[in-house]
Legacy VTK file of the C-alpha trace (Angstrom):
# vtk DataFile Version 3.0
C-alpha trace
ASCII
DATASET POLYDATA
POINTS 120 float
0.000 0.000 0.000
1.096 3.426 -0.749
1.486 6.190 1.750
-1.335 8.204 0.159
-3.685 5.234 0.488
-2.717 4.901 4.139
-3.296 8.619 4.719
-6.703 8.342 3.024
-7.558 5.341 5.210
-6.502 7.237 8.351
-8.576 10.274 7.333
-11.547 8.077 6.594
-11.134 6.293 9.944
-10.943 9.663 11.730
-14.128 10.822 10.011
-15.884 7.619 11.003
-14.580 8.067 14.556
-15.974 11.612 14.698
-19.285 10.372 13.305
-19.421 7.612 15.916
-18.557 10.127 18.668
-21.372 12.448 17.520
-23.799 9.517 17.444
-22.639 8.491 20.922
-23.244 12.031 22.253
-26.640 12.063 20.548
-27.520 8.700 22.093
-26.395 9.946 25.512
-28.655 12.971 25.149
-31.549 10.722 24.133
-30.857 8.479 27.102
-30.763 11.499 29.404
-34.071 12.856 28.076
-35.618 9.385 28.260
-34.478 9.082 31.892
-35.905 12.521 32.628
-39.226 11.557 31.048
-39.298 8.293 32.985
-38.577 10.143 36.235
-41.287 12.664 35.437
-43.758 9.874 34.650
-42.816 8.137 37.909
-43.395 11.358 39.869
-46.725 11.904 38.147
-47.732 8.335 38.964
-46.694 8.784 42.610
-48.712 12.001 42.823
-51.683 10.246 41.266
-51.388 7.391 43.775
-51.174 9.845 46.669
-54.158 11.773 45.338
-56.146 8.550 44.922
-55.214 7.450 48.436
-56.247 10.817 49.854
-59.493 10.759 47.850
-60.227 7.284 49.213
-59.612 8.497 52.782
-61.878 11.486 52.191
-64.574 9.246 50.729
-64.410 6.934 53.748
-64.563 9.932 56.105
-67.518 11.383 54.178
-69.278 8.030 54.265
-68.723 7.769 58.020
-70.008 11.302 58.516
-73.069 10.583 56.362
-73.741 7.429 58.378
-73.455 9.405 61.601
-75.782 12.096 60.247
-78.256 9.409 59.203
-78.119 7.929 62.683
-78.689 11.343 64.262
-81.593 11.969 61.879
-83.162 8.622 62.780
-82.820 9.389 66.487
-84.334 12.840 65.981
-87.244 11.338 64.042
-87.861 8.845 66.848
-87.791 11.641 69.450
-90.175 13.683 67.315
-92.560 10.745 66.918
-92.452 10.153 70.667
-93.126 13.832 71.362
-95.985 13.884 68.841
-97.479 10.810 70.489
-97.195 12.498 73.870
-98.839 15.643 72.509
-101.620 13.514 71.016
-102.214 11.855 74.378
-102.251 15.232 76.117
-104.751 16.579 73.585
-106.930 13.498 74.023
-106.794 13.897 77.791
-107.697 17.586 77.570
-110.592 16.692 75.239
-111.820 14.132 77.759
-111.628 16.738 80.508
-113.529 19.260 78.423
-116.084 16.571 77.452
-116.524 15.421 81.056
-118.354 18.526 82.307
-120.775 18.248 79.404
-121.390 14.607 80.304
-121.826 15.578 83.935
-124.423 18.147 82.909
-126.266 15.586 80.826
-126.281 13.111 83.747
-127.510 15.875 86.044
-130.291 16.570 83.561
-131.190 12.892 83.623
-131.261 12.947 87.409
-133.656 15.871 87.456
-135.795 14.206 84.853
-135.903 11.050 86.949
-136.008 12.066 90.596
-136.062 8.464 91.710
-132.441 8.017 90.554
-129.883 8.965 93.137
-126.159 9.262 92.929
-124.240 6.629 94.736
LINES 1 121
120 0 1 2 3 4 5 6 7 8 9 10 11 12 13 14 15 16 17 18 19 20 21 22 23 24 25 26 27 28 29 30 31 32 33 34 35 36 37 38 39 40 41 42 43 44 45 46 47 48 49 50 51 52 53 54 55 56 57 58 59 60 61 62 63 64 65 66 67 68 69 70 71 72 73 74 75 76 77 78 79 80 81 82 83 84 85 86 87 88 89 90 91 92 93 94 95 96 97 98 99 100 101 102 103 104 105 106 107 108 109 110 111 112 113 114 115 116 117 118 119
């Protein structure tokens, strides 16, 4: 081989080396960006998991609070029904008391109509 052929081969090898170096740098940049994207995706996924976990806790707390409110409402309804029943009894008793004098008057009228009847 001639010296010029060797020089051409060396120049060609250097060009290929530079090309390979540029491709290596490019691949390193791609790897770096891919790593960054993967890290970002991992962080987003972690945030999503945390948000889902917090949402689940809030849902459980809301469900517990709703259950407690339902229980309080049921108790209040029972107390109201009991109070209404008591009021109904009181009204019935007051009606009986107001009806009693009228009945007493009617029995007194019967007594005067029948003098032979006496009160025992």
